[in-house]
C-alpha positions in Angstrom: 89.2 104.0 101.1 88.2 103.6 104.8 88.7 105.0 108.1 90.9 103.3 110.6 87.9 102.2 112.7 86.1 100.9 109.7 89.1 99.1 108.3 89.9 97.3 111.6 86.2 96.5 112.1 86.2 94.9 108.7 89.4 93.0 109.4 88.1 91.8 112.7 84.9 90.6 111.0 87.2 88.5 108.7 89.4 87.1 111.5 92.5 88.8 110.0 93.6 91.3 112.7 96.4 90.2 115.1 99.1 91.8 117.0 102.8 91.4 117.9 103.9 90.8 121.4 101.3 88.1 122.1 102.2 84.8 123.6 102.3 82.1 120.9 100.7 78.7 121.1 103.0 75.9 122.1 105.4 75.0 119.4 104.0 72.2 117.1 105.4 68.7 117.0 108.5 68.5 114.8 109.6 72.1 115.5 112.7 73.2 117.3 111.2 76.5 118.2 109.9 75.8 121.6 111.6 79.0 122.9 111.1 81.1 119.9 108.2 83.6 119.9 107.3 83.8 116.2 103.9 85.3 116.5 103.1 86.6 112.9 101.9 90.2 112.5 98.7 90.5 110.5 97.4 93.5 108.7 96.3 96.5 110.8 97.3 99.2 108.4 94.6 101.8 108.4 93.4 103.8 105.5 92.4 107.4 105.3 89.0 108.1 103.8 85.4 107.5 105.0 83.9 104.1 105.4 80.7 103.4 103.4 77.6 104.2 105.5 74.0 103.7 105.2 71.4 106.1 106.7 68.4 105.0 108.9 65.1 106.6 109.5 66.4 107.9 112.8 69.2 109.8 111.2 72.0 107.6 112.4 74.4 105.7 110.2 76.2 102.3 110.2 79.6 101.6 108.8 79.8 98.8 106.3 82.8 96.6 106.8 85.2 96.5 103.8 85.7 93.2 102.0 89.0 91.5 101.7 89.2 92.8 98.2 88.6 96.4 99.3 91.3 96.2 101.9 93.7 94.6 99.4 93.0 97.5 96.8 93.7 100.0 99.7 97.0 98.4 100.5 98.4 98.6 97.0 101.2 101.2 97.0 100.3 104.4 95.1 103.7 105.2 93.7 104.6 103.2 90.5 108.0 102.2 91.6 106.8 101.1 94.9 104.2 98.9 93.1 106.9 97.4 91.0 109.0 96.6 94.1 106.0 95.0 95.8 105.9 92.2 93.1 109.5 91.0 93.8 110.1 87.9 95.9 113.9 87.7 96.6 116.1 85.2 98.3 117.8 86.3 101.5 121.0 85.2 103.3 120.4 86.5 106.8 118.6 89.0 108.9 120.6 92.1 107.7 120.2 91.0 104.1 116.5 90.5 104.5 116.1 93.8 106.2 117.8 95.8 103.5 115.8 94.0 100.8 112.5 94.6 102.5 113.5 98.3 102.9 113.6 98.4 99.2 110.0 97.6 99.1 109.9 94.0 98.0 106.7 92.1 98.6 108.3 89.0 99.9 111.5 87.2 100.9 112.5 83.6 100.1 114.3 81.5 102.7 117.0 79.9 100.6 118.9 76.7 101.5 122.0 78.8 102.4 120.1 81.4 104.6 121.2 81.7 108.2 118.8 79.8 110.2 118.6 82.6 112.7 115.8 83.8 110.4 113.7 80.9 111.6 115.0 80.5 115.2 116.6 83.5 116.8 114.6 86.2 118.7 115.7 89.6 117.6 117.0 88.1 114.3 114.0 86.1 113.1 110.9 86.9 111.0 109.1 88.5 114.0 111.9 91.0 114.3 111.8 91.7 110.6 108.1 92.4 110.7 108.6 94.8 113.7 111.4 96.6 111.9 109.6 96.8 108.6 106.2 97.7 109.7 104.3 96.4 106.8 103.0 93.0 105.5 105.3 90.8 103.4 105.3 87.1 102.5 108.0 84.6 103.7 108.3 81.8 101.4 110.3 78.4 101.4 110.6 75.2 99.4 109.3 72.5 101.6 107.9 69.6 99.5 109.2 66.9 101.7 111.8 64.2 100.9 114.7 65.7 99.0 113.4 69.2 98.7 113.1 70.5 102.3 115.1 73.5 103.3 116.5 73.8 106.8 115.5 70.3 107.7 117.3 70.6 111.0 114.9 73.3 112.1 111.6 72.3 110.3 112.1 68.6 110.6 112.2 65.7 108.1 109.0 65.0 106.2 108.1 62.1 103.8 108.6 62.7 100.0 105.4 63.3 97.9 105.8 59.8 96.5 106.1 58.3 99.8 103.0 60.1 101.0 101.0 58.8 98.2 102.0 55.2 98.6 101.8 55.1 102.4 98.7 57.4 103.1 95.2 58.2 101.9 94.5 61.7 100.7 92.7 62.5 104.0 95.9 61.4 105.8 98.1 63.5 103.6 95.8 66.5 104.2 96.4 66.1 108.0 100.1 65.5 107.5 100.4 68.7 105.5 98.5 70.6 108.1 101.2 69.5 110.7 103.9 70.6 108.3 102.0 73.9 107.8 101.9 74.6 111.5 105.5 74.0 111.9 106.2 76.4 109.0 103.8 78.9 110.5 105.5 78.7 113.9 108.7 79.8 112.3 107.2 82.7 110.4 106.7 81.2 107.0 103.6 82.1 105.2 104.1 80.5 101.7 105.3 77.0 100.7 106.4 76.4 97.1 104.6 73.1 97.1 102.9 70.8 96.3 104.4 69.6 93.0 101.8 68.7 90.5 104.2 67.4 87.9 103.3 63.9 86.7 106.4 61.7 86.7 106.3 60.2 83.2 109.9 59.1 82.3 111.7 59.1 85.6 113.3 62.4 85.0 115.6 63.0 87.8 114.6 66.4 88.6 111.0 65.2 89.1 111.1 61.5 90.3 109.8 61.2 93.8 108.9 64.9 94.1 105.9 63.8 92.1 103.0 62.2 93.9 102.3 59.8 91.1 102.8 58.6 87.6 99.0 58.8 87.3 97.6 62.3 86.6 94.3 61.6 88.5 96.3 60.4 91.6 98.8 63.3 91.3 95.9 65.8 91.4 94.1 64.2 94.2 97.1 64.0 96.4 98.4 67.3 95.4 95.0 68.9 96.3 95.0 67.1 99.7 98.5 68.4 100.4 97.4 71.9 99.5 94.2 71.8 101.6 96.4 70.8 104.5 98.8 73.7 104.2 95.9 76.1 103.7 94.3 74.9 107.0 97.4 76.1 108.7 97.2 79.4 106.9 100.1 78.7 104.6 99.7 79.7 100.9 100.2 76.6 98.9 101.8 77.0 95.4 101.1 74.4 92.8 104.1 73.8 90.5 105.5 73.8 87.8 102.7 74.8 85.3 102.1 73.6 82.6 104.0 70.6 83.7 107.6 69.3 83.9 107.0 65.6 84.0 107.6 64.9 80.3 110.2 67.6 79.7 113.5 66.9 77.9 115.7 67.8 80.8 116.3 69.8 83.9 115.7 73.5 83.6 118.3 74.2 86.3 120.9 73.2 83.8 119.5 73.8 80.3 116.4 74.8 78.4 113.9 71.9 78.5 111.3 71.1 76.0 107.9 69.2 76.5 106.1 67.2 74.0 103.5 68.8 71.8 100.7 70.8 73.6 98.2 67.9 72.9 100.2 65.5 75.1 100.7 68.2 77.8 96.8 68.8 77.8 96.2 65.1 78.3 99.0 64.2 80.7 100.3 67.2 82.6 97.3 69.5 83.1 94.7 67.1 84.6 96.2 67.7 88.1 95.6 71.4 87.9 92.0 70.8 86.8 91.6 68.6 90.0 93.4 70.8 92.5 93.0 74.5 91.5 89.2 74.6 92.3 89.6 73.0 95.8 92.1 75.4 97.4 92.8 79.2 97.5 96.3 78.8 96.4 99.0 80.2 93.9 100.6 78.6 90.9 104.3 78.7 90.0 105.0 78.6 86.2 108.1 76.7 85.1 110.8 77.3 82.7 110.1 74.5 80.2 109.3 75.3 76.6 105.9 73.9 75.0 106.7 73.7 71.3 103.3 74.7 69.9 102.2 77.1 72.6 103.1 80.7 71.9 106.2 81.0 69.8 107.4 77.7 70.7 110.8 79.0 71.9 110.2 81.0 74.9 110.2 79.6 78.5 106.8 79.2 79.9 107.6 81.6 82.8 108.1 84.3 80.1 105.5 83.2 77.7 102.1 85.1 77.6 100.4 82.2 75.9 101.1 80.0 79.0 99.5 82.6 81.4 96.5 82.9 79.1 96.1 79.1 79.2 96.3 79.1 83.0 94.0 82.2 83.4 91.3 80.9 80.9 91.3 77.2 82.2 91.1 76.3 78.5 92.3 72.7 79.1 90.4 69.5 79.8 88.4 69.9 83.0 90.1 73.3 83.6 88.4 76.4 85.1 89.4 80.1 85.0 92.1 81.0 87.6 92.4 84.5 89.1 94.9 83.7 91.8 98.4 84.7 92.3 101.3 83.4 89.9 105.0 83.1 90.5 107.8 82.3 88.2 110.2 79.7 89.0 113.6 81.1 90.1 114.8 83.6 87.6 118.5 83.6 88.8 119.4 80.1 89.7 118.3 78.3 86.5 120.1 78.2 83.3 116.9 78.0 81.2 116.6 81.7 82.0 120.1 82.9 82.9 121.7 81.6 79.6 119.6 84.2 77.7 118.3 86.8 80.2 119.8 89.2 82.8 117.7 89.3 86.0 116.1 92.8 85.0 115.3 91.4 81.5 113.7 88.3 82.9 111.7 90.3 85.4 110.3 92.6 82.7 109.5 89.7 80.4 107.8 87.7 83.2 105.5 90.5 84.3 104.8 91.4 80.8 103.8 87.9 80.2 101.4 87.7 83.2 103.5 86.8 86.2 102.4 88.5 89.3 105.5 87.7 91.4 108.9 87.2 89.8 111.0 84.9 92.1 114.8 85.1 92.3 116.9 83.4 94.8 120.0 85.7 94.3 119.2 89.4 94.9 122.4 91.1 93.8 120.5 93.0 90.9 117.4 93.7 93.0 117.5 97.5 92.5 118.2 97.2 88.8 115.3 94.8 88.5 112.9 97.2 90.3 114.1 100.1 88.1 113.8 98.0 84.9 110.1 97.0 85.7 109.3 100.7 86.6 110.8 102.0 83.4 109.1 99.3 81.3 105.8 100.6 82.7 106.7 104.2 82.1 107.6 103.5 78.5 104.4 101.6 78.0 106.0 98.3 77.4 103.9 97.0 80.2 100.5 98.4 80.7 99.8 100.2 83.9 96.8 97.9 84.3 99.1 94.8 84.3 101.2 96.3 87.1 98.0 97.3 89.1 96.4 93.8 88.8 99.6 92.2 89.9 100.1 94.5 92.9 96.4 93.8 93.9 96.8 90.1 93.8 99.9 90.3 95.9 98.2 92.3 98.6 95.1 90.1 98.5 97.2 87.0 99.1 99.0 88.6 101.9 95.7 89.6 103.6 94.4 86.0 103.2 97.2 84.5 105.1 97.6 87.3 107.6 101.2 87.9 106.5 
C-alpha cells in the first residue's frame, strides 16, 4: 500500500496520471467528434499506507515509486462480491443503463451495436460523463475489426476488412492504419477493441471469411500482430480472438455448438498466429465457444474448458510462449453454443472457474444474479479465492496500462 503522494508520483513516472476537464487534442481523421470533449480519466486513486522508503547516511528518506503491478494490486477491491463484480464486462443500451451497471461494480462496459450513440458523441451523456459520475476506472470495449464487423460506423467511420488490409497493405501500413483507427476509438472514449481476429480462414466459413486476414497461418499472424501493435500505439487494448481458432470449426457458434478438427490439426493450423502475435503486443485474448474434441472432456465449449486456458497460459503449442495477460470469454448471452445449455449465472461461474478473467455478455438482464452466483461459488469453495484474486488483479493491471 502507498501514500497518495507516493502513488501519484509512481503513476507520474509511468506516464499514467491524467485528469478530467482538460482540453482534448483535435479529433482524429475519420471521427465525427470534433465537438465532443472525450478526455479519458486515468488512475489517480490514492492508497492509504506508507510508501516504501530507503534511509540515507544523513537520516533522510526517499520514496520508492510503486510499480504498475503494485498499483494494480492496490486497486483490487477488498470485498469478495466487489471483486466478483469487477470481472464482469456487460453490454449497455444507453447512458442510464451503463451508469446503473457500473454502479453495480462491473469492471467494464461493452458498446453493443444497438447502444444509443450518445455514449460516443453527446457531452453529458457520453463516456466522459460516465467516468465523472462513477469515479473509478473501468474499461469501454467495442467490436471494431473493420469490414462487416464495425459497430457504430456512422460515428467511428468505415474501415477496410482484415482481408482487404492484408491484400492491399504491407504489415507496416496495417500497423499505421490500426493506429489511426485506435486514435478515433480513443477519442470517443473506447479503451478496448475486440480485434484482431487471428482465425485462419480454412473452409470459407461464413462467420469467419473476410474477418480473417489470411488463409495462411503465418500471414494471419503477421498481419494480426501488426494490427494489434497499431491499436496499442493508440493506447487501445487489442484482444486477439477466437482462441484456439474458429477457422476450421463445423459451424457458427452464434447459432449452434461448433466442433473443430482434432487437436493435432488445431495445433498445426489455428495456433501459429498466436505464437507469432502474442509475444509482440501487450494485449488480451478472447476464448471462443468452439469444442476441441480431444482437448479437455471433448464436449465443453472452449470458453468454459479449463484445458483450453491451460493450453493458452502454458504456451504448450508449436512456437508458443507462456501467456499471463487478460482473458475474455466470447459473448455468453448472444450465442447459442452457450445459451442452449447454460443460464448466464451458470456460464459466468463455469468460465471463471475454467480460467477466464473477464466474462463478457452483451445482454445484462441477469447481471446481479451473475455477480451473486460468482460470489457464492467462491464462498462455497467451488472456485478458489486465488482464482478470483488473480483475475481481479489482471483486470486492474490492464486498466492501468491503458489509462482507463
